[in-house]
C-alpha positions in Angstrom: 6.1 -9.9 41.2 8.1 -13.0 39.5 10.6 -14.8 41.1 13.9 -16.1 39.5 13.8 -19.3 37.6 9.8 -19.0 37.0 7.6 -17.2 34.1 5.4 -14.3 34.0 2.1 -13.8 33.2 0.6 -13.8 30.2 0.2 -10.0 29.2 -2.0 -7.7 26.4 0.2 -5.6 25.0 -2.2 -2.3 23.2 0.0 -0.6 20.2 -0.9 3.0 18.3 0.8 5.3 16.3 -1.4 7.7 18.7 1.2 6.6 21.1 4.2 7.0 19.6 6.7 9.1 17.5 6.5 9.4 13.9 10.6 8.7 12.7 10.3 9.1 9.4 7.3 8.9 7.0 6.4 5.2 7.3 8.2 4.4 10.4 7.0 4.4 14.6 8.5 4.2 17.7 6.4 3.7 20.3 7.4 3.5 24.1 5.8 1.6 26.5 6.7 3.6 29.3 8.9 3.3 33.1 6.0 -0.2 34.1 8.1 -2.3 32.1 7.9 -5.3 33.5 5.5 -7.2 31.8 7.8 -6.0 28.5 10.7 -8.3 29.8 11.7 -11.8 28.5 9.1 -12.4 26.0 9.3 -15.1 24.1 6.1 -15.5 22.1 3.3 -13.5 21.0 0.8 -12.7 18.8 -1.9 -10.1 17.3 -5.0 -10.7 18.5 -6.7 -7.4 17.2 -5.7 -5.0 14.5 -7.2 -1.7 13.0 -5.8 0.3 9.7 -8.0 3.2 8.5 -7.9 3.0 4.9 -6.4 6.1 4.1 -4.3 5.4 1.0 -4.3 7.1 -2.5 -5.2 4.4 -5.0 -2.9 6.8 -7.3 0.3 7.5 -6.0 4.1 7.4 -6.5 5.5 5.3 -8.3 2.3 4.6 -10.4 0.4 7.6 -11.5 2.2 8.8 -15.1 2.5 7.3 -18.4 4.8 8.3 -21.0 3.6 9.8 -24.6 5.4 10.3 -27.8 3.8 12.0 -31.2 5.0 9.5 -34.1 3.5 11.6 -36.9 6.1 14.5 -35.5 8.5 13.5 -33.8 9.2 15.7 -30.6 10.7 13.6 -28.2 9.3 11.1 -24.9 7.0 13.6 -22.4 6.0 11.8 -18.8 2.2 12.5 -17.8 2.8 12.9 -14.3 -1.0 12.5 -12.3 -0.9 14.1 -8.1 -1.1 11.6 -6.0 -4.2 11.3 -4.2 -7.4 9.2 -4.5 -9.7 10.0 -6.9 -13.4 8.3 -8.7 -12.7 7.4 -12.2 -14.6 10.9 -13.6 -11.4 13.0 -11.2 -8.9 10.7 -12.6 -10.2 11.2 -15.9 -10.2 14.7 -15.8 -7.4 15.1 -13.6 -5.7 13.4 -16.5 -7.1 15.7 -19.0 -5.3 18.9 -17.0 -2.6 17.6 -17.1 -2.1 17.1 -21.1 -4.0 19.7 -21.8 -0.7 21.8 -19.5 1.6 19.6 -21.2 0.6 20.6 -25.2 -0.9 16.9 -26.0 -4.4 18.8 -26.7 -5.4 16.1 -29.0 -5.5 13.5 -26.8 -8.6 13.2 -24.3 -9.3 10.3 -20.9 -12.9 8.9 -20.6 -14.4 7.5 -18.0 -17.2 5.2 -18.9 -19.5 2.9 -17.3 -20.2 0.1 -19.8 -22.7 -1.9 -17.4 -23.6 -1.6 -14.3 -20.9 -3.0 -12.7 -18.3 -3.1 -15.0 -16.4 0.7 -16.3 -14.1 1.3 -18.1 -11.4 4.2 -19.2 -11.0 5.2 -23.0 -8.5 7.8 -24.6 -9.4 9.4 -27.6 -7.3 11.0 -30.6 -8.9 13.8 -32.1 -5.7 14.8 -34.7 -6.6 13.5 -38.3 -3.2 14.0 -39.3 -1.3 12.8 -35.7 -0.1 9.2 -34.4 0.8 9.3 -30.5 2.6 6.4 -28.8 1.5 5.7 -25.4 3.4 3.1 -22.1 1.2 3.1 -19.6 3.0 0.0 -18.2 1.4 -2.4 -14.9 4.7 -2.8 -13.5 5.3 0.8 -12.3 3.6 3.5 -14.4 -0.5 4.3 -13.9 -1.4 1.7 -16.6 -2.1 -1.0 -13.5 -4.9 1.9 -11.8 -6.8 2.6 -15.5 -6.3 -1.0 -16.8 -4.0 -1.8 -20.2 -6.0 -1.5 -23.2 -7.0 -5.0 -24.9 -4.7 -4.4 -27.8 -1.6 -4.0 -25.7 1.5 -5.5 -25.8 3.0 -7.0 -22.1 5.2 -3.5 -22.3 2.0 -1.7 -22.8 2.9 0.4 -25.8 0.5 0.7 -28.5 -0.4 3.1 -31.2 -3.7 5.7 -31.6 -4.4 6.4 -34.8 -6.1 9.7 -36.2 -9.6 9.3 -34.8 -9.0 6.0 -32.4 -10.4 5.6 -29.3 -8.1 3.2 -27.4 -10.2 1.4 -24.7 -8.5 0.6 -21.6 -8.9 -2.5 -19.4 -11.0 -2.7 -16.2 -9.5 0.1 -13.5 -8.4 -0.1 -10.8 -9.7 2.6 -8.6 -9.7 0.2 -4.6 -6.6 1.5 -4.2 -4.2 -0.5 -1.8 -5.2 -3.9 -1.5 -2.5 -5.0 1.3 -1.0 -3.2 4.2 1.8 -5.4 5.4 3.1 -4.0 9.6 6.8 -4.6 10.0 8.1 -4.9 13.4 12.1 -6.0 13.8 11.2 -6.8 17.5 7.7 -8.2 16.6 8.4 -9.8 13.5 11.5 -11.4 13.7 11.9 -11.9 9.6 8.6 -13.8 10.5 7.6 -13.2 6.9 8.8 -13.7 3.4 7.8 -11.8 0.1 8.1 -12.7 -3.3 8.5 -8.8 -4.4 12.1 -10.0 -3.8 12.4 -12.9 -2.3 13.8 -12.2 1.2 12.1 -12.5 4.5 10.5 -9.5 6.1 10.0 -7.9 9.9 6.5 -8.9 9.4 4.3 -9.1 11.9 0.8 -8.6 10.4 -0.4 -7.5 7.1 -3.7 -6.3 7.3 -6.5 -6.9 4.0 -7.7 -4.0 2.8 -10.4 -5.9 0.0 -13.5 -5.1 1.3 -13.1 -1.4 3.1 -13.8 1.9 1.3 -11.5 4.8 0.9 -12.2 6.5 4.5 -13.1 3.1 6.3 -11.4 0.8 8.8 -9.8 -2.4 8.3 -10.1 -4.5 10.9 -8.4 -7.5 11.5 -7.9 -11.1 13.7 -6.5 -13.9 13.6 -8.5 -17.0 12.4 -6.7 -18.7 15.8 -3.3 -18.0 18.1 -1.2 -20.1 15.7 -2.2 -18.5 12.5 -0.8 -15.2 13.7 1.7 -16.9 16.5 5.1 -14.9 16.4 7.8 -17.3 17.7 11.1 -14.9 18.6 14.5 -16.3 17.9 15.8 -15.8 21.7 13.8 -14.0 24.4 13.8 -10.5 23.7 12.8 -7.0 25.5 10.1 -4.8 24.5 10.3 -2.2 27.8 12.0 0.2 25.9 9.9 0.8 23.0 8.3 -1.0 19.8 9.2 -0.2 16.5 6.3 -0.7 13.0 6.3 0.1 9.9 3.6 0.6 7.0 4.0 -0.8 3.4 1.7 -2.1 0.8 1.6 -5.0 -1.1 4.4 -4.8 -3.2 6.3 -3.5 0.1 6.5 0.6 -0.8 6.6 2.5 2.3 3.7 4.0 3.5 2.5 7.4 5.2 -0.5 7.6 7.4 -2.2 10.8 8.9 -1.2 11.3 12.4 -4.6 11.9 13.7 -5.7 8.5 11.8 -3.8 6.1 14.1 -3.3 2.6 13.8 -4.9 0.5 17.0 -2.5 -3.3 18.0 -3.3 -5.1 20.3 -0.9 -8.4 21.0 -0.9 -11.5 23.7 2.5 -11.3 25.0 4.4 -15.4 26.0 7.0 -15.0 28.3 9.5 -17.2 28.9 11.5 -18.0 31.7 13.4 -15.5 34.2 16.9 -15.5 35.0 18.1 -18.3 37.3 
């Protein structure tokens, strides 16, 4: 028991989404229980170990659509939507072809090609001798960022497929999510800046996924304590629980299956108790 004017001993805080309640898609509320003494008067905290499973689709909204327009026989712009899930290159090409046939775009076919042992590519072929199509795949908000823009594309990703032509797409990004931001209002306190909206976020840790295969687990630890220290604006109380939420590199929400938890360990440092 700490006396007034003294500081509690530093403590380790373990958070798991399995111990909390999902309060909306990518958000959890994790209670600390009745023994919340060490959750009081927290002045600093830093993550020492974080584990995040890579179970996020590489094709998901809003990056799962593109548009097709028949220039020769105008009939309006058709939006092609690919079901959200994790695909290999071959699986994604097959899924796109299913949607093209369902929409009556039977002239167009997507194939996934191994160019070398390490280089792959998507290709779109127009089998019609009479019809010309326009396809728009922006890297900003459509599936173009997964397939790779065609080498002949403009910055907006719009190009024409003339009869019998094969359009080569750029190098695909089939890895999916590249970075998982974990936000917490209490633990983050607007510590993170983000270029997507040029504002601050309650970010407590960002876990890179660049070397984690789908189905694997990312293990994150700081290079040193100072690099990950979260300095609270004022002494806070965690005794009533901690909120966390998951976001991708574009600050879009990430859902997580309930049986695949995120585990986090923090070192918490206390401020002085009231005199």
